[in-house]
BALOFI-404248 format. One record per residue (C-alpha): residue number from 1; x, y, z; residue in one letter. Coordinates in nm, 2 decimals. Example, Ala and Ser with C-alpha at 12.3 -4.5 7.8 and 13.67 -1.06 7.14 Angstrom:
2
{1; {1.23; -0.45; 0.78}; "A"}
{2; {1.37; -0.11; 0.71}; "S"}
end
This chain:
522
{1; {-1.93; -0.47; 0.00}; "M"}
{2; {-2.30; -0.50; 0.06}; "N"}
{3; {-2.57; -0.49; -0.21}; "S"}
{4; {-2.66; -0.12; -0.16}; "D"}
{5; {-2.30; -0.02; -0.20}; "A"}
{6; {-2.27; -0.23; -0.51}; "K"}
{7; {-2.58; -0.08; -0.66}; "D"}
{8; {-2.45; 0.27; -0.59}; "L"}
{9; {-2.11; 0.18; -0.74}; "S"}
{10; {-2.29; 0.06; -1.05}; "A"}
{11; {-2.49; 0.38; -1.07}; "L"}
{12; {-2.18; 0.60; -1.05}; "V"}
{13; {-2.01; 0.38; -1.30}; "W"}
{14; {-2.29; 0.45; -1.54}; "S"}
{15; {-2.14; 0.80; -1.60}; "V"}
{16; {-1.88; 0.62; -1.81}; "A"}
{17; {-2.15; 0.58; -2.08}; "D"}
{18; {-2.12; 0.96; -2.14}; "L"}
{19; {-1.75; 0.94; -2.19}; "L"}
{20; {-1.71; 0.65; -2.42}; "R"}
{21; {-1.66; 0.84; -2.75}; "S"}
{22; {-1.40; 1.09; -2.61}; "D"}
{23; {-1.22; 0.90; -2.33}; "Y"}
{24; {-1.04; 0.57; -2.33}; "R"}
{25; {-1.16; 0.32; -2.07}; "Q"}
{26; {-0.84; 0.37; -1.87}; "S"}
{27; {-0.92; 0.74; -1.85}; "E"}
{28; {-1.27; 0.72; -1.70}; "Y"}
{29; {-1.14; 0.74; -1.35}; "G"}
{30; {-0.98; 1.08; -1.41}; "R"}
{31; {-1.34; 1.22; -1.44}; "V"}
{32; {-1.56; 0.99; -1.23}; "I"}
{33; {-1.33; 0.98; -0.92}; "E"}
{34; {-1.30; 1.36; -0.86}; "P"}
{35; {-1.66; 1.42; -0.95}; "F"}
{36; {-1.78; 1.15; -0.70}; "T"}
{37; {-1.56; 1.31; -0.44}; "L"}
{38; {-1.70; 1.66; -0.51}; "L"}
{39; {-2.06; 1.55; -0.51}; "R"}
{40; {-2.02; 1.38; -0.17}; "R"}
{41; {-1.84; 1.68; -0.02}; "L"}
{42; {-2.11; 1.91; -0.16}; "D"}
{43; {-2.38; 1.72; 0.02}; "L"}
{44; {-2.18; 1.69; 0.34}; "M"}
{45; {-2.15; 2.07; 0.35}; "L"}
{46; {-2.51; 2.14; 0.26}; "Q"}
{47; {-2.65; 2.16; 0.62}; "P"}
{48; {-2.40; 2.43; 0.73}; "T"}
{49; {-2.37; 2.61; 0.40}; "K"}
{50; {-2.57; 2.92; 0.50}; "E"}
{51; {-2.40; 2.94; 0.84}; "E"}
{52; {-2.05; 2.92; 0.67}; "V"}
{53; {-2.14; 3.19; 0.42}; "L"}
{54; {-2.27; 3.42; 0.70}; "T"}
{55; {-1.96; 3.36; 0.92}; "R"}
{56; {-1.73; 3.41; 0.62}; "F"}
{57; {-1.89; 3.74; 0.54}; "G"}
{58; {-1.85; 3.86; 0.90}; "Q"}
{59; {-1.48; 3.76; 0.91}; "L"}
{60; {-1.41; 3.92; 0.58}; "D"}
{61; {-1.58; 4.25; 0.70}; "A"}
{62; {-1.37; 4.24; 1.01}; "E"}
{63; {-1.05; 4.20; 0.81}; "G"}
{64; {-0.97; 3.85; 0.95}; "V"}
{65; {-0.73; 3.68; 0.71}; "A"}
{66; {-0.70; 3.34; 0.87}; "D"}
{67; {-1.05; 3.20; 0.86}; "V"}
{68; {-0.96; 2.84; 0.83}; "D"}
{69; {-1.00; 2.72; 1.19}; "A"}
{70; {-1.32; 2.92; 1.24}; "V"}
{71; {-1.49; 2.78; 0.93}; "L"}
{72; {-1.38; 2.42; 0.99}; "R"}
{73; {-1.53; 2.45; 1.34}; "E"}
{74; {-1.85; 2.59; 1.18}; "T"}
{75; {-1.88; 2.29; 0.94}; "T"}
{76; {-1.76; 2.03; 1.20}; "G"}
{77; {-1.55; 1.89; 0.92}; "L"}
{78; {-1.19; 1.92; 0.81}; "P"}
{79; {-1.29; 2.12; 0.50}; "F"}
{80; {-1.54; 2.39; 0.39}; "Y"}
{81; {-1.65; 2.59; 0.08}; "N"}
{82; {-1.71; 2.96; 0.07}; "T"}
{83; {-1.88; 2.97; -0.27}; "S"}
{84; {-2.26; 3.02; -0.29}; "R"}
{85; {-2.28; 2.77; -0.57}; "L"}
{86; {-2.37; 2.40; -0.54}; "S"}
{87; {-2.41; 2.11; -0.78}; "F"}
{88; {-2.78; 2.20; -0.82}; "Q"}
{89; {-2.70; 2.56; -0.92}; "S"}
{90; {-2.43; 2.44; -1.15}; "L"}
{91; {-2.67; 2.20; -1.33}; "A"}
{92; {-2.93; 2.49; -1.36}; "A"}
{93; {-2.70; 2.70; -1.58}; "D"}
{94; {-2.58; 2.48; -1.88}; "P"}
{95; {-2.43; 2.79; -2.07}; "V"}
{96; {-2.19; 2.89; -1.80}; "N"}
{97; {-2.12; 2.55; -1.64}; "V"}
{98; {-1.74; 2.57; -1.69}; "A"}
{99; {-1.70; 2.91; -1.55}; "R"}
{100; {-1.93; 2.84; -1.26}; "N"}
{101; {-1.76; 2.51; -1.18}; "L"}
{102; {-1.42; 2.68; -1.15}; "R"}
{103; {-1.57; 2.95; -0.93}; "Y"}
{104; {-1.73; 2.68; -0.71}; "Y"}
{105; {-1.40; 2.49; -0.68}; "L"}
{106; {-1.21; 2.80; -0.59}; "A"}
{107; {-1.42; 2.83; -0.27}; "G"}
{108; {-1.29; 2.50; -0.12}; "Y"}
{109; {-1.04; 2.50; 0.16}; "S"}
{110; {-0.68; 2.40; 0.11}; "A"}
{111; {-0.73; 2.03; 0.19}; "L"}
{112; {-0.97; 1.97; -0.10}; "V"}
{113; {-0.79; 2.21; -0.33}; "A"}
{114; {-0.47; 2.00; -0.28}; "D"}
{115; {-0.65; 1.69; -0.38}; "V"}
{116; {-0.80; 1.85; -0.69}; "L"}
{117; {-0.46; 1.99; -0.79}; "E"}
{118; {-0.31; 1.64; -0.77}; "A"}
{119; {-0.59; 1.51; -0.99}; "Y"}
{120; {-0.50; 1.78; -1.24}; "D"}
{121; {-0.88; 1.84; -1.25}; "F"}
{122; {-0.87; 2.17; -1.44}; "D"}
{123; {-0.74; 1.99; -1.74}; "R"}
{124; {-1.04; 1.75; -1.73}; "Q"}
{125; {-1.28; 2.04; -1.70}; "I"}
{126; {-1.13; 2.20; -2.01}; "R"}
{127; {-1.13; 1.86; -2.20}; "R"}
{128; {-1.49; 1.79; -2.10}; "L"}
{129; {-1.60; 2.14; -2.20}; "D"}
{130; {-1.43; 2.12; -2.54}; "E"}
{131; {-1.61; 1.79; -2.60}; "A"}
{132; {-1.94; 1.93; -2.48}; "R"}
{133; {-1.95; 1.67; -2.21}; "L"}
{134; {-1.91; 1.89; -1.90}; "L"}
{135; {-2.27; 1.98; -1.85}; "Y"}
{136; {-2.40; 1.62; -1.91}; "P"}
{137; {-2.15; 1.49; -1.65}; "V"}
{138; {-2.23; 1.77; -1.39}; "V"}
{139; {-2.61; 1.72; -1.43}; "S"}
{140; {-2.58; 1.35; -1.40}; "R"}
{141; {-2.38; 1.38; -1.07}; "F"}
{142; {-2.63; 1.64; -0.94}; "A"}
{143; {-2.89; 1.36; -0.95}; "E"}
{144; {-2.69; 1.12; -0.72}; "F"}
{145; {-2.81; 1.12; -0.36}; "D"}
{146; {-2.48; 1.08; -0.17}; "L"}
{147; {-2.59; 1.25; 0.15}; "R"}
{148; {-2.45; 1.10; 0.47}; "P"}
{149; {-2.81; 1.03; 0.58}; "Q"}
{150; {-2.85; 0.81; 0.27}; "A"}
{151; {-2.50; 0.67; 0.23}; "V"}
{152; {-2.29; 0.61; 0.55}; "S"}
{153; {-1.92; 0.69; 0.56}; "D"}
{154; {-1.85; 0.32; 0.56}; "H"}
{155; {-2.06; 0.26; 0.25}; "Q"}
{156; {-1.92; 0.56; 0.07}; "M"}
{157; {-1.57; 0.45; 0.14}; "G"}
{158; {-1.65; 0.10; 0.00}; "A"}
{159; {-1.80; 0.26; -0.31}; "V"}
{160; {-1.51; 0.48; -0.38}; "F"}
{161; {-1.26; 0.21; -0.31}; "E"}
{162; {-1.44; -0.02; -0.55}; "E"}
{163; {-1.44; 0.26; -0.82}; "L"}
{164; {-1.07; 0.32; -0.76}; "A"}
{165; {-0.98; -0.05; -0.81}; "Y"}
{166; {-1.21; -0.09; -1.11}; "A"}
{167; {-1.06; 0.21; -1.29}; "F"}
{168; {-0.70; 0.11; -1.20}; "A"}
{169; {-0.75; -0.24; -1.32}; "E"}
{170; {-0.83; -0.12; -1.67}; "T"}
{171; {-0.46; -0.03; -1.71}; "N"}
{172; {-0.26; -0.32; -1.57}; "Y"}
{173; {0.09; -0.19; -1.62}; "D"}
{174; {0.02; 0.13; -1.44}; "A"}
{175; {-0.20; -0.05; -1.18}; "A"}
{176; {0.09; -0.27; -1.08}; "G"}
{177; {0.30; 0.03; -1.00}; "E"}
{178; {0.04; 0.19; -0.78}; "H"}
{179; {-0.16; -0.07; -0.60}; "F"}
{180; {-0.15; -0.43; -0.50}; "T"}
{181; {-0.44; -0.67; -0.58}; "P"}
{182; {-0.69; -0.70; -0.30}; "R"}
{183; {-0.65; -1.08; -0.26}; "D"}
{184; {-0.28; -1.02; -0.19}; "V"}
{185; {-0.35; -0.73; 0.04}; "V"}
{186; {-0.59; -0.93; 0.25}; "R"}
{187; {-0.33; -1.20; 0.31}; "V"}
{188; {-0.07; -0.94; 0.40}; "M"}
{189; {-0.31; -0.78; 0.66}; "V"}
{190; {-0.43; -1.11; 0.80}; "D"}
{191; {-0.07; -1.22; 0.87}; "L"}
{192; {0.03; -0.88; 1.01}; "L"}
{193; {-0.26; -0.77; 1.23}; "V"}
{194; {-0.31; -1.01; 1.53}; "P"}
{195; {-0.62; -1.04; 1.75}; "Q"}
{196; {-0.55; -0.70; 1.91}; "D"}
{197; {-0.80; -0.64; 2.19}; "K"}
{198; {-0.65; -0.35; 2.38}; "D"}
{199; {-0.84; -0.02; 2.38}; "A"}
{200; {-0.68; 0.30; 2.25}; "G"}
{201; {-0.54; 0.44; 1.93}; "V"}
{202; {-0.39; 0.21; 1.67}; "R"}
{203; {-0.17; 0.37; 1.40}; "T"}
{204; {-0.10; 0.21; 1.06}; "V"}
{205; {0.16; 0.34; 0.82}; "Y"}
{206; {0.25; 0.27; 0.45}; "D"}
{207; {0.54; 0.45; 0.30}; "P"}
{208; {0.43; 0.36; -0.06}; "A"}
{209; {0.06; 0.37; -0.01}; "C"}
{210; {-0.07; 0.38; -0.37}; "G"}
{211; {-0.44; 0.42; -0.36}; "I"}
{212; {-0.45; 0.33; 0.00}; "G"}
{213; {-0.57; -0.03; -0.03}; "G"}
{214; {-0.34; -0.18; 0.24}; "A"}
{215; {-0.42; 0.11; 0.48}; "L"}
{216; {-0.80; 0.06; 0.44}; "L"}
{217; {-0.78; -0.32; 0.47}; "E"}
{218; {-0.57; -0.29; 0.79}; "A"}
{219; {-0.82; -0.03; 0.92}; "W"}
{220; {-1.11; -0.27; 0.86}; "R"}
{221; {-0.93; -0.57; 1.01}; "Q"}
{222; {-0.84; -0.38; 1.33}; "I"}
{223; {-1.20; -0.25; 1.36}; "E"}
{224; {-1.33; -0.60; 1.33}; "I"}
{225; {-1.10; -0.76; 1.58}; "S"}
{226; {-1.10; -0.46; 1.82}; "N"}
{227; {-1.41; -0.24; 1.79}; "P"}
{228; {-1.30; -0.03; 2.09}; "S"}
{229; {-0.98; 0.08; 1.91}; "A"}
{230; {-0.95; 0.41; 1.72}; "T"}
{231; {-0.76; 0.36; 1.40}; "V"}
{232; {-0.54; 0.63; 1.24}; "E"}
{233; {-0.40; 0.57; 0.90}; "A"}
{234; {-0.07; 0.74; 0.78}; "F"}
{235; {0.07; 0.71; 0.43}; "G"}
{236; {0.30; 0.87; 0.17}; "Q"}
{237; {0.28; 0.84; -0.21}; "E"}
{238; {0.50; 0.97; -0.49}; "L"}
{239; {0.26; 0.96; -0.78}; "N"}
{240; {0.04; 1.27; -0.78}; "A"}
{241; {-0.28; 1.11; -0.91}; "Q"}
{242; {-0.25; 0.80; -0.70}; "T"}
{243; {-0.19; 1.02; -0.40}; "Y"}
{244; {-0.51; 1.21; -0.49}; "A"}
{245; {-0.71; 0.89; -0.50}; "I"}
{246; {-0.57; 0.78; -0.17}; "C"}
{247; {-0.67; 1.11; 0.00}; "R"}
{248; {-1.01; 1.08; -0.16}; "S"}
{249; {-1.05; 0.73; -0.02}; "N"}
{250; {-0.98; 0.86; 0.33}; "M"}
{251; {-1.22; 1.16; 0.29}; "L"}
{252; {-1.49; 0.92; 0.17}; "M"}
{253; {-1.44; 0.71; 0.48}; "K"}
{254; {-1.48; 1.02; 0.70}; "G"}
{255; {-1.12; 1.06; 0.78}; "D"}
{256; {-0.95; 1.40; 0.77}; "A"}
{257; {-0.70; 1.27; 0.52}; "A"}
{258; {-0.43; 1.51; 0.65}; "D"}
{259; {-0.22; 1.21; 0.74}; "R"}
{260; {-0.16; 1.12; 0.37}; "I"}
{261; {0.13; 1.32; 0.22}; "V"}
{262; {0.27; 1.35; -0.12}; "H"}
{263; {0.64; 1.28; -0.20}; "G"}
{264; {0.92; 1.02; -0.19}; "N"}
{265; {0.93; 0.87; 0.16}; "S"}
{266; {1.30; 0.78; 0.12}; "L"}
{267; {1.42; 1.13; 0.04}; "S"}
{268; {1.14; 1.34; 0.19}; "Q"}
{269; {1.02; 1.16; 0.50}; "D"}
{270; {0.67; 1.29; 0.55}; "G"}
{271; {0.66; 1.18; 0.92}; "F"}
{272; {1.01; 1.24; 1.06}; "P"}
{273; {1.05; 1.09; 1.40}; "G"}
{274; {0.71; 0.93; 1.41}; "A"}
{275; {0.65; 0.57; 1.51}; "T"}
{276; {0.36; 0.34; 1.44}; "F"}
{277; {0.19; 0.02; 1.57}; "D"}
{278; {0.16; -0.15; 1.23}; "Y"}
{279; {0.36; -0.08; 0.92}; "L"}
{280; {0.26; -0.25; 0.59}; "I"}
{281; {0.38; -0.19; 0.23}; "S"}
{282; {0.44; -0.34; -0.11}; "A"}
{283; {0.71; -0.10; -0.25}; "P"}
{284; {0.79; -0.11; -0.63}; "P"}
{285; {1.02; -0.40; -0.72}; "F"}
{286; {1.37; -0.32; -0.86}; "G"}
{287; {1.32; 0.05; -0.83}; "L"}
{288; {1.64; 0.25; -0.89}; "S"}
{289; {1.72; 0.51; -0.62}; "W"}
{290; {1.99; 0.68; -0.84}; "K"}
{291; {1.80; 1.01; -0.85}; "N"}
{292; {1.79; 1.03; -0.47}; "I"}
{293; {2.13; 0.88; -0.39}; "Q"}
{294; {2.28; 1.20; -0.27}; "D"}
{295; {2.01; 1.25; 0.00}; "V"}
{296; {2.02; 0.88; 0.10}; "V"}
{297; {2.39; 0.85; 0.12}; "K"}
{298; {2.43; 1.18; 0.31}; "D"}
{299; {2.19; 1.06; 0.57}; "E"}
{300; {2.35; 0.72; 0.59}; "A"}
{301; {2.71; 0.85; 0.63}; "F"}
{302; {2.61; 1.15; 0.85}; "T"}
{303; {2.37; 0.99; 1.09}; "L"}
{304; {2.49; 0.63; 1.08}; "G"}
{305; {2.30; 0.40; 1.31}; "S"}
{306; {2.10; 0.69; 1.45}; "T"}
{307; {1.95; 0.75; 1.10}; "G"}
{308; {1.73; 0.53; 0.88}; "R"}
{309; {1.99; 0.37; 0.66}; "F"}
{310; {2.27; 0.29; 0.91}; "G"}
{311; {2.27; -0.08; 0.85}; "A"}
{312; {2.39; -0.05; 0.49}; "G"}
{313; {2.31; 0.06; 0.14}; "L"}
{314; {2.19; -0.18; -0.13}; "P"}
{315; {2.29; -0.16; -0.49}; "R"}
{316; {2.16; 0.14; -0.68}; "I"}
{317; {1.92; -0.05; -0.90}; "N"}
{318; {1.69; -0.18; -0.62}; "D"}
{319; {1.57; 0.03; -0.33}; "G"}
{320; {1.36; -0.24; -0.16}; "S"}
{321; {1.59; -0.28; 0.14}; "L"}
{322; {1.59; 0.10; 0.18}; "L"}
{323; {1.21; 0.09; 0.23}; "F"}
{324; {1.26; -0.20; 0.47}; "L"}
{325; {1.51; 0.00; 0.68}; "Q"}
{326; {1.29; 0.31; 0.66}; "H"}
{327; {1.00; 0.11; 0.81}; "M"}
{328; {1.21; -0.05; 1.08}; "V"}
{329; {1.32; 0.30; 1.19}; "S"}
{330; {0.95; 0.38; 1.25}; "K"}
{331; {0.88; 0.09; 1.48}; "M"}
{332; {0.79; 0.18; 1.84}; "K"}
{333; {1.03; 0.07; 2.11}; "R"}
{334; {0.94; -0.26; 2.28}; "P"}
{335; {0.89; -0.08; 2.61}; "E"}
{336; {0.63; 0.14; 2.43}; "D"}
{337; {0.44; -0.17; 2.30}; "G"}
{338; {0.66; -0.24; 2.00}; "G"}
{339; {0.55; -0.27; 1.64}; "S"}
{340; {0.49; -0.52; 1.36}; "R"}
{341; {0.61; -0.47; 1.00}; "V"}
{342; {0.49; -0.65; 0.68}; "G"}
{343; {0.66; -0.58; 0.35}; "I"}
{344; {0.61; -0.76; 0.02}; "L"}
{345; {0.93; -0.80; -0.18}; "L"}
{346; {1.07; -0.99; -0.48}; "S"}
{347; {1.32; -1.27; -0.43}; "G"}
{348; {1.63; -1.04; -0.48}; "S"}
{349; {1.65; -0.89; -0.13}; "P"}
{350; {1.68; -1.25; 0.01}; "L"}
{351; {2.00; -1.34; -0.16}; "D"}
{352; {2.15; -1.06; -0.37}; "V"}
{353; {2.49; -0.93; -0.26}; "G"}
{354; {2.79; -1.12; -0.14}; "G"}
{355; {2.96; -1.12; 0.20}; "A"}
{356; {3.02; -0.76; 0.32}; "G"}
{357; {2.79; -0.61; 0.06}; "S"}
{358; {2.52; -0.36; 0.17}; "G"}
{359; {2.24; -0.61; 0.12}; "E"}
{360; {2.43; -0.87; 0.33}; "S"}
{361; {2.49; -0.63; 0.61}; "E"}
{362; {2.13; -0.52; 0.62}; "I"}
{363; {2.01; -0.89; 0.64}; "R"}
{364; {2.27; -0.95; 0.91}; "R"}
{365; {2.15; -0.64; 1.11}; "W"}
{366; {1.79; -0.76; 1.09}; "I"}
{367; {1.88; -1.11; 1.21}; "L"}
{368; {2.12; -1.02; 1.48}; "E"}
{369; {1.86; -0.78; 1.63}; "N"}
{370; {1.60; -1.06; 1.62}; "D"}
{371; {1.36; -0.85; 1.42}; "L"}
{372; {1.26; -1.11; 1.15}; "L"}
{373; {0.96; -1.31; 1.26}; "E"}
{374; {0.91; -1.50; 0.93}; "G"}
{375; {0.93; -1.51; 0.55}; "V"}
{376; {0.64; -1.64; 0.35}; "I"}
{377; {0.69; -1.76; -0.01}; "A"}
{378; {0.38; -1.66; -0.21}; "L"}
{379; {0.27; -1.80; -0.55}; "P"}
{380; {0.39; -1.64; -0.87}; "D"}
{381; {0.16; -1.46; -1.11}; "Q"}
{382; {-0.03; -1.28; -0.83}; "L"}
{383; {0.05; -0.92; -0.94}; "L"}
{384; {-0.07; -0.72; -1.24}; "Y"}
{385; {0.26; -0.61; -1.40}; "N"}
{386; {0.49; -0.90; -1.32}; "T"}
{387; {0.46; -1.28; -1.30}; "G"}
{388; {0.75; -1.33; -1.06}; "I"}
{389; {0.72; -1.50; -0.72}; "A"}
{390; {0.70; -1.28; -0.42}; "T"}
{391; {0.80; -1.31; -0.05}; "Y"}
{392; {0.62; -1.15; 0.24}; "Y"}
{393; {0.85; -1.05; 0.53}; "W"}
{394; {0.71; -1.00; 0.87}; "I"}
{395; {0.92; -0.83; 1.13}; "L"}
{396; {0.84; -0.76; 1.50}; "A"}
{397; {1.02; -0.63; 1.80}; "N"}
{398; {0.76; -0.76; 2.04}; "R"}
{399; {0.78; -1.14; 1.96}; "K"}
{400; {0.61; -1.39; 2.17}; "D"}
{401; {0.85; -1.57; 2.41}; "S"}
{402; {0.84; -1.90; 2.21}; "E"}
{403; {0.94; -1.71; 1.89}; "R"}
{404; {1.23; -1.51; 2.02}; "R"}
{405; {1.55; -1.59; 1.86}; "G"}
{406; {1.37; -1.79; 1.59}; "R"}
{407; {1.25; -1.73; 1.23}; "V"}
{408; {0.95; -1.90; 1.06}; "V"}
{409; {1.00; -1.99; 0.69}; "L"}
{410; {0.67; -2.08; 0.53}; "L"}
{411; {0.60; -2.23; 0.18}; "N"}
{412; {0.26; -2.09; 0.06}; "A"}
{413; {0.34; -2.12; -0.31}; "R"}
{414; {0.06; -2.37; -0.37}; "D"}
{415; {-0.22; -2.16; -0.21}; "G"}
{416; {-0.38; -2.03; -0.53}; "W"}
{417; {-0.66; -2.08; -0.77}; "Q"}
{418; {-0.65; -2.00; -1.14}; "K"}
{419; {-0.85; -1.69; -1.25}; "M"}
{420; {-1.12; -1.73; -1.51}; "R"}
{421; {-0.97; -1.43; -1.70}; "R"}
{422; {-0.62; -1.31; -1.65}; "S"}
{423; {-0.56; -0.94; -1.58}; "R"}
{424; {-0.22; -0.84; -1.72}; "G"}
{425; {0.03; -1.08; -1.56}; "D"}
{426; {-0.21; -1.17; -1.29}; "K"}
{427; {-0.34; -1.52; -1.35}; "R"}
{428; {-0.38; -1.65; -1.00}; "K"}
{429; {-0.58; -1.56; -0.69}; "V"}
{430; {-0.42; -1.61; -0.35}; "R"}
{431; {-0.64; -1.82; -0.12}; "L"}
{432; {-0.64; -1.83; 0.25}; "A"}
{433; {-0.81; -2.16; 0.30}; "G"}
{434; {-0.59; -2.47; 0.26}; "P"}
{435; {-0.87; -2.69; 0.14}; "D"}
{436; {-0.92; -2.48; -0.18}; "R"}
{437; {-0.55; -2.45; -0.27}; "C"}
{438; {-0.40; -2.60; -0.58}; "R"}
{439; {-0.10; -2.83; -0.49}; "H"}
{440; {0.19; -2.98; -0.68}; "R"}
{441; {0.31; -3.33; -0.58}; "D"}
{442; {0.47; -3.24; -0.25}; "V"}
{443; {0.46; -3.45; 0.07}; "P"}
{444; {0.28; -3.19; 0.28}; "E"}
{445; {0.07; -2.87; 0.23}; "R"}
{446; {0.18; -2.54; 0.36}; "G"}
{447; {0.51; -2.69; 0.50}; "R"}
{448; {0.70; -2.46; 0.72}; "H"}
{449; {1.03; -2.47; 0.92}; "L"}
{450; {1.13; -2.28; 1.23}; "T"}
{451; {1.50; -2.20; 1.25}; "R"}
{452; {1.70; -2.03; 1.52}; "P"}
{453; {1.78; -1.68; 1.39}; "A"}
{454; {2.15; -1.73; 1.48}; "S"}
{455; {2.17; -2.02; 1.23}; "S"}
{456; {2.06; -1.80; 0.94}; "L"}
{457; {2.36; -1.57; 0.96}; "V"}
{458; {2.73; -1.66; 0.94}; "R"}
{459; {3.04; -1.48; 1.08}; "P"}
{460; {3.18; -1.20; 0.86}; "R"}
{461; {3.52; -1.38; 0.86}; "A"}
{462; {3.38; -1.70; 0.70}; "A"}
{463; {3.48; -1.74; 0.34}; "A"}
{464; {3.18; -1.78; 0.10}; "P"}
{465; {3.12; -2.12; -0.06}; "Q"}
{466; {3.08; -2.05; -0.42}; "R"}
{467; {2.79; -2.21; -0.60}; "G"}
{468; {2.79; -2.32; -0.96}; "V"}
{469; {2.64; -2.07; -1.21}; "R"}
{470; {2.36; -2.23; -1.41}; "L"}
{471; {2.16; -2.10; -1.71}; "P"}
{472; {1.89; -1.84; -1.65}; "Q"}
{473; {2.07; -1.70; -1.35}; "G"}
{474; {2.01; -2.00; -1.12}; "R"}
{475; {2.25; -2.11; -0.85}; "H"}
{476; {2.30; -2.45; -0.70}; "R"}
{477; {2.44; -2.50; -0.35}; "P"}
{478; {2.79; -2.65; -0.36}; "P"}
{479; {2.70; -2.93; -0.12}; "A"}
{480; {2.45; -3.17; -0.27}; "A"}
{481; {2.16; -3.27; -0.04}; "N"}
{482; {2.24; -3.06; 0.26}; "P"}
{483; {2.14; -3.21; 0.60}; "V"}
{484; {1.80; -3.09; 0.73}; "R"}
{485; {1.88; -2.91; 1.06}; "A"}
{486; {1.54; -2.98; 1.20}; "D"}
{487; {1.52; -3.35; 1.15}; "R"}
{488; {1.88; -3.46; 1.08}; "G"}
{489; {1.80; -3.61; 0.75}; "E"}
{490; {1.87; -3.53; 0.39}; "R"}
{491; {1.60; -3.41; 0.16}; "P"}
{492; {1.54; -3.57; -0.18}; "P"}
{493; {1.74; -3.43; -0.47}; "P"}
{494; {1.59; -3.15; -0.68}; "D"}
{495; {1.57; -3.26; -1.04}; "H"}
{496; {1.56; -2.94; -1.23}; "G"}
{497; {1.29; -2.75; -1.05}; "S"}
{498; {1.18; -2.44; -1.24}; "S"}
{499; {1.17; -2.23; -0.93}; "I"}
{500; {1.49; -2.04; -0.85}; "P"}
{501; {1.66; -2.16; -0.53}; "E"}
{502; {1.64; -1.86; -0.30}; "R"}
{503; {1.79; -1.84; 0.04}; "L"}
{504; {2.10; -2.04; -0.06}; "R"}
{505; {2.28; -2.21; 0.22}; "P"}
{506; {2.65; -2.15; 0.28}; "G"}
{507; {2.67; -1.79; 0.18}; "D"}
{508; {2.78; -1.54; 0.45}; "P"}
{509; {2.53; -1.27; 0.51}; "G"}
{510; {2.25; -1.46; 0.33}; "R"}
{511; {1.96; -1.61; 0.51}; "I"}
{512; {2.14; -1.94; 0.51}; "A"}
{513; {2.05; -2.31; 0.57}; "G"}
{514; {1.84; -2.56; 0.37}; "P"}
{515; {1.56; -2.31; 0.34}; "V"}
{516; {1.54; -2.34; -0.04}; "D"}
{517; {1.42; -2.70; 0.00}; "R"}
{518; {1.15; -2.59; 0.26}; "V"}
{519; {1.02; -2.32; 0.03}; "L"}
{520; {0.99; -2.57; -0.25}; "L"}
{521; {0.78; -2.79; -0.03}; "G"}
{522; {1.03; -3.07; 0.02}; "H"}
end
């Protein structure tokens, strides 16, 4: 974000000084975010306001009920306001500010009204009015010059995104549920989006989009690598307020925001039948799908392989692999250009479930269809609400010829720098440059292994080799020092490593082989 955008963000943030006595710091965003949105929209509509009012009066006199398309065409924007009021007139009447503000908001079209309803904005109006803060807040925002001529769409998008992250980070537990730290998102996008140079439309989709951080970062990356491309962002979010922030983010960037929908993407697919170029997400870890199991099971059993969940159903207490199947179902066919998928998961989807279980069959399906391009082990303590290590899966159905039938397994656990001040459970920052990474005593940095996909899955008939159960839920492979398939040698023994041994060899349906040693850097 450039210095002008930073200065503007700081200016908007100064409104928090008015709220300190009546609002907790974690609540500032409930006021500042919607008011920032409204001030920007007010100034965007200002040049056509009189024309809209005149046209609305004519349509009303003619008895035309559906005025939406006509008024949107008049403004040249995906929204409009039929009220004669503005922020300047609201600030000119301190006595009736609450009544006038509600009247002003009632004039907005459905798109903006939906966002304000998701913010539960009327409650904040009432709360501010009772605390005698409504007029000071309105008058302060009326002073901000957020006209498109003064602040471009790109700058405004950067300002609003910065505000959204700043407010979300004041409540780490809630933040971890609704957005992924920016350093992690940048790594996810860098690995997912290649140097795409073809002209045309590029579509990006996130089924658990939170405040829209991954969508916006992917949008930026595509625009940088391919300025001739037109980017369209699609997303779905369950939490109402986070959904409102995401739509606001898109509106601030100049997008229509009508491609961001509210609801559960597993039980209420907002884009049925749609496919996308890039799919990226960090769905909640260990999220139970018990409350939607009837819908999911009905689709799985009724539609089978023609539906989204035909490969299998994971255990009820973790829906991560449901999100993965949902995203795979929205990949374009290879003959139509194919797609790439990036999804951030905990370690459980790698090895939970024995032979024949739902998890095992889902992994088998992914490998046998040669969809898995790679798995990257990231450092622990990267996220706000959990310190566990994470794994970034990349899937593609348009692999380069040299990668077909193979899977890259990359250890990136040592690519981090300690934060000066921890934020919740987040104590590390993920670094892209290897020279700045912190490393344990391992032979090589960023060690990776490429394995044939067929070697990572075993026949269903093979009996599982049982490992020994160790304390803290660890497992050790039954065969000590398994042979390295790539070099024909045995790795050094693991003397009590504190990192769980994921990707255990010898288990049917698991991503098998001596991958655990590779992820540990040996």
